Steps between C-alpha positions, in 0.01 A plus 500: 500500500189707565516803733445398862622143445744341745818327386683249721878493455746260662837658575831357614681638803772760448486756222155403362315552830710807579434673166170386345253618769658846517511532121133402470394743774698785340325425168160533670409134550350438847655207686209298640688218673855391577586177682816297549461132423746210498771615261311784328268798552143545378411850381152605389474825309191674362489666158388861549169609350678754273843447350736797461498460120118514498485842667 
């Protein structure tokens, strides 16, 4: 995925939606969008311009 690209992830309720957004944010991935839909959640996350390993 190129830097700056947006990834859409579908997450189930419960542990996935409770853990994944926080883990991504702590790793430096900006959360662009989060919406509850019928039976799942839609999360859009942007890949940072510079990865930690590239520094």
